[in-house]
C-alpha positions in Angstrom: -28.9 -124.1 -35.9 -25.9 -126.0 -37.1 -26.1 -128.0 -40.3 -24.8 -131.2 -38.6 -27.3 -131.3 -35.8 -30.5 -133.2 -36.2 -33.5 -131.8 -34.3 -35.2 -134.5 -32.3 -39.0 -134.6 -32.1 -39.1 -137.5 -29.6 -38.9 -136.9 -26.0 -36.0 -138.7 -24.4 -37.4 -141.7 -22.5 -35.9 -143.8 -19.8 -34.8 -147.3 -20.5 -37.7 -148.7 -18.4 -40.3 -146.8 -20.4 -38.8 -148.0 -23.7 -38.8 -151.6 -22.4 -42.4 -151.3 -21.2 -43.5 -150.1 -24.6 -41.6 -152.8 -26.4 -43.1 -155.5 -24.1 -46.6 -154.3 -24.8 -46.0 -154.3 -28.5 -44.5 -157.8 -28.5 -47.3 -159.2 -26.4 -49.9 -157.6 -28.7 -48.1 -159.1 -31.7 -47.9 -162.6 -30.1 -51.6 -162.4 -29.1 -52.6 -161.6 -32.7 -50.4 -164.4 -34.0 -51.9 -166.9 -31.6 -55.4 -165.8 -32.6 -54.6 -166.1 -36.3 -53.1 -169.5 -35.7 -56.1 -170.9 -33.8 -58.6 -169.6 -36.3 -56.5 -170.9 -39.2 -56.2 -174.3 -37.6 -59.9 -174.6 -37.1 -60.7 -173.7 -40.7 -58.1 -175.9 -42.4 -58.0 -179.1 -40.4 -61.0 -181.2 -39.8 -59.9 -184.1 -37.5 -62.4 -186.8 -36.8 -61.7 -188.8 -33.7 -62.7 -192.5 -33.9 -63.7 -194.2 -30.7 -63.0 -197.9 -30.6 -64.8 -200.2 -28.2 
């Protein structure tokens, strides 16, 4: 083995596979952010609506 070569542990993936994995990761992150945002909104803001006749 040459000193300048780096052994790769990952299997070479196609572009489509990498994009699919990245999309799933991004969607999971956005879903978690949305859940955190809605739970934080419900806890911090108490809005009372006033009905006028």
